[in-house]
Structures are given as C-alpha cells and as structure tokens.
C-alpha positions, 0 to 999 in steps of 0.5 A: 486510448492510453487507458486501453493500452495500460489494460492491454499491457496487463492482459498481455502479461497475464496471458503470457504467464499462462502460456509458459505453464505455471502448473509446476508451482503449487499455491496455497490459495487461502494463504495467498488471499489472506496475504493480499487482504492484509496488504490491502488493509495496510494500505499497500495497494500496489503490493496487494495487486501483485499478490492477487496477480500471483493467485491469478497466475499460479492457482490451479482453481479457475474460481480462485483465478477469477476472484483474484482478478476481480479483486485486482479490478476492484482495487484499481477502482476503489483504491487507485482511481483508475476506473477504465482499467477496472472496467477492462479487468471486469470485462476480462473476467466476464469473457474468460470465466463466465461460469464463475461466481466472480463473473456476476460480481464483475458485472455488478462492479462494472455497472457501479464504476460506470455509475460513479463515472456518471456514464448512466447509460452504460451503468443501466446496460450493466445492471439490466444485463445482470438481471437477465443473466442472474435473475436469482443473483444475490445482488438482485434487489440492489441491482433493481434499485441501481438500475432504476436510479441510472434510468432516472439519471439518464433523463436528467441534464448531464453535469460536467464534472470539474476536476479540482486544481489541487487536492481537497482534504476534509480531515487532516487528523491522522490515525496511527496504529501503535498497538494491536491485540495486546493484553495490556498497555502502560500509559503516562504523560509528560505532565498530568494524564487524563483518561475519559470515555471516548463517546461519553466524555466522562473522566475516569482517571486523572493523575501524574503517575503511569497507569496500566490498562487491561481490556477484553470484549469491550471492557477495561480496567485501569490499575485493576479497577473496572471501567464501564466504557466501550472505548477510552481517550488518553490526553496529556496536559503537556506536549505528549502522552506515552505508550510504554517508553515512547511519547506521542503528540495528540491523543491515544484512543484505546479499544478492546475486543476478544483479542485484546487491546488496540491503541491508536494515536490521533495526531494532526497531520504535520505533527505526525510528519514530525515523527515520520521524516527523521525515521525515513531519512537521516536528519543530518542529510541536506534540508532540500532532501528532507523537504522532498521526503516530507512532501512525499510522506505527507502525500502518501499518508493523505492518499491512504487516509482518503481510502480508510474512512471505514477503518479504525486507523489510517496507517500503521507506525511500521514499514507497512506504512511509513515508519513513525517514531512519535514525539521522541523521534523528532529532530530540529532539522526534520521538523524545520523541513516539515514546517517549510513544506507545510500543506505541500503535496504531489499531485497528478491531474489534480489528485494526490499520487501514491508517493512510493519511495525507497532507499536507493535505486541503484542507478535507475528507478523502476515502473510500478507495472514491472514490480506489482503489475499495476500501471500508474503514469506517474510511477515510471522508471527514470535514469537515476545517476544520482543514486549510482555509487552510493555508500553501501550501494552494492551488495552480495547474497548467496542463497542456497537452493535448500533455503530458497525452497523452504522460504517459498514453501513457508510463504505458501508456494511450493515449486519442489526441490530447486536445482537451478535459478536463472534470471529470465527477463530484465526490464529497462532499468536492469532489474530481473522481472522474471526468474526460472526455477528448475526443480524435480517437478519441472520448470516454473517461473516467478516474478522478480519482486515476488521472489525477492519478497518471499526469500527475504527483502533484507537478504536480496536487497533489490532485483537489480542483480546478476546471478552466478550459479554455485554448487549448492545455490546462487550468488547474487550481486546487486545494486540499490535497495528496495523496490526501486519505485518512486523517489530514491532517498539516496538520490534525493540526498545527492541531488540536494547536495548538488544544488537541486531543490525539493521541487526538482527532486520530486519532479525527477522521480515522479513523472508529470506531476505538480507540487501544490498546497492542499485545500481544506474542505 
C-alpha cells in the first residue's frame, strides 16, 4: 500500500503539471535528455529523475514525454531499488502512450522487474503480452527466452529471499575520475615511480623524476617515447603518486581514446575518505560531526559503486559526486574521524541509502520528492533547529528578468521575455516548490529546484526564500544553502557542539535508518 501511495503521488504531481498548461515553455528535448543522461552517469540519480520529469512536463512531443517517463521507471528499478514504483510508472506509460515506442520498452522492462522480484507469473504474463502486442518487436528474441525461463521458474519451488541484516560489499576499491579527455598528463611520486601495462604487467618506465604522458586512440608516449600498451598503471614505492601538483594514495590508471587521456585513481575505500571528509567539512569542526560526515560519505560512495560495475570509474572528484582532494587534502582530525567509523554505513531495511547531504537546511530539511520528484522513505524533511541562525545562513539575491531569461535559454528552456516571477507553492519546510513565470508568451510554471539550478545554485543558494518584486527583476531573501535533502552539515556541527553523537546526528537527518558495519563478501 505504501508503494502504491508513493507512485500515486508521482502521477498526481505529473497530471497537475499537464493541467496548468506547460505549453508556454519551449524545451530543447535533445539538450534535456543529454543533461539527464549526464546526471545519471555521474551517479546523481535523484537529479536525473528531476531532469527526466522536466521533459515529461514540458516537452511538446508525446514520444519524448513517454521516453522520459520510461527512463524515470528504469532509474527507480536499476538505481534506487524501488521496483514497485518502477512497475507503476511502466504501467502508466503503457496506458497513456500505447502508440509510442516507449510503450513496448515499458512492457519489456515491467517483465524484467517482475522476473528480478521472482514474481515469475507476472513476468511471464508481461512477456507473453509483449509477444501478442509486438510480434515484430525489436526485443522479440530476448522476450522468447525470458518468457520460457519465467515459465520454467513458475514450476520450481519458490525460494524465500532473505533480506541481509547489513549491506554486503564485494569490492571496497573506489575508482575516482581525476582527468578526462586531456592532451597530456604529468605524473610523479613522492619516491620512485613505476609505470606498467595494466593488462600485461610489463614495466615500461621506472624513475624518480616526473614524466609526461601523451595519448590518443589507445596509444601512449612517455616523455615522447611511444609505448605499445592499451592502458597504463602508475604506482609509487612511497605513499602517494602525483598527477600535476596533487598527490593521491593508491594507483593511477590511464587510458586513451580519440578524445585524449583519462586518469582514474584506484584507492581503497577508507583512504578515499581521508581525501573526502576534509573537503566536505572543515577539519576544525567537532569530531562527532566529522564522524557523521565520514559515515554519510562512505555510504554514498558505496551506494554509487554498486551501480557502476560496467563503467570505467565510480565517482568523480568534484561536487558532481563528492569532493575528493587526495593525499594533500588529508588532515589529522578528519583521518581520525574516518578511522573511528571504519566500515560504518547508514542502511534502510538492510540496504545502503543514497546518503544525500548539504551545507545548511535553514531550519527544516526537505523531502526528496519535493526537490526531484523521487520518493524515498528515508529522505524526508524534518524540523532542524540546529541549522537555524547559522553563520552566513541568511542571504539576498537580486535577479533581473533579463538575466533569468538568458539563463533559462542557455539551459534549453525558453519561456519568452519574462515580466514577472512569483513563488506559487511552498512545501512544509517553507521551500518554494513551484514558481509562476509571466512572459510575453503567457504564464508558465517551473519547479523551485529546476529554477534554482538553471539560474545558478550559487546565486540562489536555496529554495527557502521569499520573493520581493522590483522594477526590473526580483529580490530573493532566503535562508540555508543547498537542496536541503538529508544531512545538514551546519546542523551536524551544532548538534555535535550540543553533545549529540554521530549516531544521533545521522538518525535525526535520515529517517528510520540503522547505522551498521558493512560485511565483506
């Protein structure tokens, strides 16, 4: 019943968008899909759902709407582990857009989700329905195989799937993207450097001086000397190897294609966190706050890693994932926080959570559904007195109408020449969830988070604001910094100063969760 209510909420919001007439907004579908795909590839799953929802809301092409909804359902099933929500969305695509290409894919995906849930009867029904409706469908051969397998499984004794008490981690090596599509890379070490073929293991260079590597189309040159290896690994006999002027623990793996060189740092989980925690939270802060940040960061990266087995890297070193500064970023106190929480993660019903965090909630955290349209039971807004009156917690931002129009157009959304902007709806936390934009094309609506991201998240620091109309624009007066979902870092610091433990902090910001130690497979 709970799952049904979650999906009903999604559909209710979607139909409401259609009802108020988003046709005044012209969306660049191609750019919007690329944006959503980039977010998905970066592990920003909730943000990707928000981007796909924007297409479903604003596209003038019903095929694009259906395709966006299909991707939302796929994201729910593959990346968020919410199969019932995914099935509901696939059903909605089938009922609403039966003539679109996405409908056949939705039916196939529904069958696959049922199969993975071991509901073989429902899977068989979905696959046979596909064969009836799409006898010449592109997936016909695959569907034949899956239907036969589902039929066989229906006759086998049903095995009760037992949920693990704690997350099981098969691989704790984190792959961090440091450099992509570059013409060259300068590498060194704090001791002797060794470069070898990743596959062959053959040493192609050893020495103590920095080297320059150039590469293109899977070929390399080290200090201009050609090397016949498809990829390289760089290690140091000391503690760290360097890329440019920054040192990193672990090893660096270099590959090359027609766009240039890509460098990925392969580093053990806990050593990765040494370089993350001091970049995400000041090392002068209270130890319990730092420990809470370490657990949240560990949970987040392991969650993303579970979904990236087919990719050459797990996370990026920037705010696209979580900021990673390598060996040079490490601080004694933050290393202590990592060591004190070694292996600890946040779980919900035995599974890792998507442990979102932000700078300052402004006094109340936010539901993930109000930001990205993705309903997650542990990412619910809570009153947050600990984030009130934080230093630099209040802000003002004047946005001229002309600048807003330019920002929207540059991001692929054209609403016309804006004449007025008004917050339309607010959530329980006080954040603006919907704005009305009046232009020479008419009246349009946009979600608060999409508006913030498109005009600049550093300008409009949060959606917890009031808007004051001015002659040529709007003066926004707000509180907090960030999307407001999950852990508030400023709040964590205040809680720690007030005597709360890292466990208290995490259970305040993430609802109905457990703090457990991971098991290695």
